[in-house]
C-alpha positions, 0 to 999 in steps of 0.5 A: 640518671644518677651515675656513680663511680666506684673505685677499688684500691689495694694497700699492696699488689698481692693481698686481694683479687677483684671481679673481672667485670664490675658492671650493672645489676643482673650481670655475671659479676653482680656484686654491688648492692644499694640500700636506702637507709633513710627515709623509709618512704619516697623510693622503690626498687624499680626492678623488684618484680623483674628479679622475682622471675626465675632468670637464667644466670650464666658465667664464663668461669674467668679467673679473678685478677689481682687488685694492684696498689698501683692500678685502682679499678674504677666501675661506672654504675647507674644508681637507678638500676637499684633505686628509683626516687619517687619523691624529692628529698634527702636520702641516705644510701648505703653502698655495699660491694663484694667485688673484692676477695682476699687472695689464697682462697680466703672468703670474700670481704664486704666493703661499704660506704654511705652517701647522701643524695638531695633529690629535686623534682624535675620540671617539664622544661628540664625534661623537654630540654633533656630529651632534645639533647638525648635524641641526636646521639641515639643514632650516633654510631650509625652516622659518618664520623664527625670531624676529629678534634685537634690532635685526636686519633681515630680510636679516641674519636670512636671512643668519644662517640661511643661514650656519647651514645652510651650516655644518651641511651642511659639517660633515655632509659631513666627519663620516664616522660611520654616522649622518652617512653615513645622513643624506647618503644620505637627502639625495641626494634633495634637489636644493635648495640644492646638497644632493645634489651636496655629499652626493655629494662627502662620500660619495665622499671617505669613508675606504676603511674607511667605503665599505661602510657607505655602500654598505649605506646606499644599498642600503637607500634603493633598497628604500624605495618612495618614495625617488627615485633621482636622477643623483647617486645613480647616480653616487655609488653607482657611484663607491663601487664603484671600488677606491681607488687604481685607475688612471683606466681 
């Protein structure tokens, strides 16, 4: 997983507005784009096929709050939602955001920045250790709270547990190993904490070489008599049978 933090700041308190929520790809305020400038090969859009569909987009009609000089807005995103690096190497990525508008009805502005990433191949040993560190935190929110750290409030304790769970779920989504895939197909049964839909997106964004592994894992789930086949399961399994690179039809 490649986490990024975007920070939006303003030179004053009245000139600019910011989107109410700056989150991941496909959300209501989907206002960030990531483009690999170079090289042209070695990477791909993991969800290109998914977003070729006629997806329903809804919104709340929330007003945009002012972007104040004294309160920069931070947004945490995972680059993996837009770019999957299939080969190691050095990559230049352009980040473009339209999350900020000028005040008084003026058109939106385009903010951009270029970053360089050095991608190294993952070793099987690292992948195994990563999965072992992820797995205990996947059920963290359903367990009794651990002993609080010195001086920690109950709210801070809950926030810390929530962050540990969110990180584990996100790491699982992009690990792309047989063990991680099997864990994600198992978690398709859970509607709590947006687990099923996040695992569905993780499975649909797998490299083409791992699709058969995911299909085999899902077929194994079908044979389990106590495994509930949910809507996420159906939509994910049908999507995995679509040939990568196909047209919308």
